[in-house]
N, C-alpha and C positions, 0 to 999 in steps of 0.2 A: 787234518792239516794245521799247522800253526798260522796265526795271525800274520799278515802281511806288514811290513814296517814302512811307514811314509814319513820322511823327514822334510820340513820346510825351514829354509833359510832365507828370509826375504831382507832387503836393505832394511835397517832398523835404526832409523835416527829420530830424536826428539822432534824434528820439525815435519817430518814426512809420515804418512799413513798408507798412502795408495798401494804401495807393494805389499805391506801386512793385509790389507783389505782383500787384494787379489788372491793372496795366499788363503786366507780364511775361507772365501767364496768356494775356492778350488777343494779345500779341505772337506767343507760342508757336502759338496756335491758328490765327493768320492765316498764319503761315510755313508751316504744314502745307498749307494751301489753295492758296498761290501758290508752290509748289516752284520756286525758282531765279528767281522773278519779283518778288521784293519785297525792298528795301532798307529796313532798319528802323534808326531811330537813337533814342537817349535822351538827355535832358538832364537831369542830376542834381546835387545839391549834393555836392561832392568830400568833405564831412565825414560823409557818412552811412556807415554800416557795409557797405551794399551796393554802394556806388558802384564800387569797384574788381573786383567780380565780376560785374557786369552781363554777360550773354552776347553782347549787341549792342553795335555802335558807340556811343560814348557821349561826350557833351561834358559835361565837369566844371566846374561854377561854383564860386566861392568862397563863395557862399551860394545861397539859394533863387532859382528863377526869378523870383519876384515882385520880388526886390529888384534882379536883374540885367537890367533891361528893355531897355537899348540893346543889350547883347550877345546876348540871345535873339533880340531883332528882327532883328538882322544876320546871325545863324545862319539864321533861317527865310528871309530874303530869298536867302541864298547857296545854301542847301540846296534851296529850291524843292519842298517837300514836296506830295504829292497829297491827303493827309489828314493832319491834326494833332489828336491827343488829349489833350486838356487834363484830367487827373483832379484835381478839386478844386483846380485851379491855374490861372493864366493872368490876365495883364493884359488889359485892352481893346487895348492898343498892340500886344501879341503876336498876338491874333486879328486885328487890322487888317493887320498884316504878312503873316498866312497868307492873308488874303483877297485881299490885293494880288497875290501870286503864283499865285492861282488855286486854292488849296488848300479843301476841305472842313473846316469847323470843328466838331469834337465835343466837348461839354462834359460831364463826368461830376461829378454831386454826390452826397452821401451824407446830409446832414441839411439842416435848414430854413435855417441860416446860410449855408451853401455854395450851396444852392439859390437863395437870394436874390441871391448875386453873379452868377449867371447871368441875373438879371432886372433888372439895373441898366441904365439907359437908354443908358449908352454901350456897350453890348453890342448895341444894336439893328442888326439886319441883319449881325451878325458871327457868330454861332452858328448853324449849320445844324440841329443836333440837340441836345437837352438831355435826358440821361438820369439819372435819380434811382434809385440802386441800393438801394432800400429797398422793402419791401412796403407796401401801403397802410395796413396797421395800425401801422406803425412811424414815420409821419411825419404831421404835421399837415396839413390841406388847404391851398391856397394862400389867402392871406388877401384880403380885399376889395381893398385897395391893389394887391396882386400880379395879381389877376384883372383890375382895371381896366387896369393896364399893358399886359396881353397884349390886352385888346380895343382898345387905343389905339395900340400901337406895334408895330413888326414884330420882336417879340422871339421866340425859340424856347421853344414851350411845354414845360414839364418834364414828363416822362413817368416814373411810377413803373414800374421794369422788375423789381423784387425783388433779392434778393441775388445777389452775383456768385460762382457756383460752376461751376468746370470739373470736371465728373464724370470720376473715373478709370476706365479700362476694367477689365474683369474680370481681366484678365492683370495690370495694375498692382496691383489689390488683393491678388492671390495672392502676388505677389512680395514686397509689403510685409509681409504677413502672416508669411511664411517667413523674411524677412530678420531679423525681430525675435522670432521664436518665439511668435508669437500666435495665438490662435483668435478666429474671428469671434463678435461678440457674447459676448466673454467677458473683456474688458478695459476699465479706465478710462482716458481719454485726458485729460491736464491740460495745460492752456496758459494762461498768464497775458498774453497779448499778445507784444510785441516782447521782453520782458525788460529793459527800461529803467524801467517804472514803479515809483513807490514810494508808500507810504501810512504815515503814522506814522513816517516815517525808515527804514522796513524796506521790502526789495525785495519787490515782490508775487510775483515767481517764487520767491523764497525761502519765503514763506508758502504758496504752493501746493504746494511740495515737502514741507514738514512736514505739510501737509494730506494729501498723497498717502501718506505713511508711515503715518499713522494709519488712513487709509480702507482701505488694503490690508491691514492687521491686522484691522480690523473686518468687512470684507466678503468677503475671501478673493479679490477680484479682482486680477488682475495689472495693473499700473500702468505707463503710460509718460507721462513728464514731458517735454515740450518747453520747454525754459528760454527760447529766442527768441534771435535774432542779436545783440541789444542788451545781452545779459547778459554782464558782464565778468569774473565770476569764475571760477574753476575749478569744472568741474561735480563735484557730490558723487559720491564712489564707494561704491555699495552694491549689493548682490546682491539687494536687495528689489524694486528699481525700476530699470526702463530710462531712464536719463537722457540726452536728447539737445539739443544746443545748437539745432538747427533742421533743418527739412525741405524739400526742394523743394515747391512748391506742390501738386502733384498727389499726392505722396506723403503729404503731411499729410492732404489731403482723402480719400485712400484710407484711411488710418487713421481718419479721423474718421467715415467713412461706416459702418465696420464695428464700430465701439466699442459696448458696451452702454450706456455713459453717457459724457458728456464734462463736464469741470470747465472753464469758460473764463471770459475777461472778457466785458464786453458791447461788444466792438468787432465788427469785420465777422465773425469766426468764429462768433459767437453766432448770427447769421442763416443762415450756412452749415451750421451744425448742424441748424438747424430744417428747411432746405431738403432736408437729406440724411436727415431723419427719425431723428435721433440724439438721444435725450433729453438735456437739457442743464441744468445748475446753473451759474449765473452770478454774478459779483460786479461792480459798477460801480467800476473802478479808476480813473477819471479823469472829469473834470467832464462830459464830452459823452456819457458812457455811461449815466447814470441814467435819462435820458428814454427811450432805446431798451429799456433793461431793464424799465422799468415798463409801456411798451406791450407788451412780449412776455409780461410776466406778466399782464397785464390781458386779452391774447387767450389765455391759458392754454396758451402754446407753451414756456414756460420757467419754472424754478423759481429764485427769488432767494435769495441767501445774503449775510450779512454777511461781510466779510473777516476772519473768525476761524475757525481751522481746526475748532474743537469744532462750531461752528453749521454749517460746510459739511459735515462729516462727517455730522452728524445728518440732513442734507438728502439727502446721498447715500444713506444707509440708507432714508429715506423713499422716494426716487425709485425704487430698484431693488426695492421690494416689489411685487409682482404687483398688488395693488389699486390701486396709483397708476401703475405702470409701463404697464400694458396700456391703460388710458385715454388716457394721453398719447400713446401710439403711434397710436391711433385718431384722436386730435384732428389729428395731423400729416397723417394720410391724407385727412382731409375739408378741410384748410386750402387754399385757393385762392390760391396765392403763385407768380407767375411767377419765373422764374429768369432774370437778366439776362445771363448768359454767351451763351447762345444767341442772344438778341435782338440784343445788341450786335456779337457776332462776324460774324452774318449780315449786319446793315446796313453795317458798316464794310467787309466784303468786297464788298458791292454798290457802295458808294461808290468803292472802289479799282478796281474792274471798269469803272465808268462813267467815271472821270476821265480826261480829257485823251485819250479815245478817238480 
């Protein structure tokens, strides 16, 4: 039997990395399931920081796949994938090209605007499954117009499947703690996203680093700051804080799962922390993060701070006080939130196993 072919087309912009990391985690998980029987290919923007380090065969474009319509369609036609995963990306023409070669089409969205793209009428009969990587409490229900579309046309129904978290093994957890000289539940993990976001002309990663210095002195917690792959400056040299450019996905999640507290942006990592039951303080550092953060605060599973070191430190001191810390942990344990990694991995595995059998 010939190898199955799996093609990933994530949103690929110089500013963001979340969709690529999600695709990478999914690819690695599936590769383990299909030992020696799976060919994986990525289509990426050549101007991203991760384009040259992708561990899989990659086609590099001058810009995003959204703008390179003909090139992407030609590649799909020639490659003949069994499954194509569009992560917050994909033109209707791309999806049509995939269907014409017999591929299953997966569309992943993560907020209302992207979800709406999967419900455009030109996607009718083109998407086999549409997963929304958000818990129910983090995204508004479908509108009346969207519900009517689904009733009238053959569109894939969006399914909320929760945050995308690939859990680290116990061995991975031990290794990452040993590597950085950390103790479980006795450190603060700090990350402002990809490292390229700015606010009031200041790099958010720098603001988080300044906050980490103050928080370490105030709380006595050992602190790890992950600056992000898009951070372009030389990392600060200090004996007070462990400073890292970036971490492999599972290493980051291993650290996140064992931290006493995390200071994050309100991007994908916020939902990952909640899923891993790690108490989290978050700042919205981009326009699309405000609604997500408010939803998490209203659900009682995150603490909001303004992007100001003094305010963040005060929230950190509040959060680690047992009077507030223990109730937050209890809230996480009661939270009914599916985790999409297992849902999506299992379903794509079944698609590959059943394709062109």
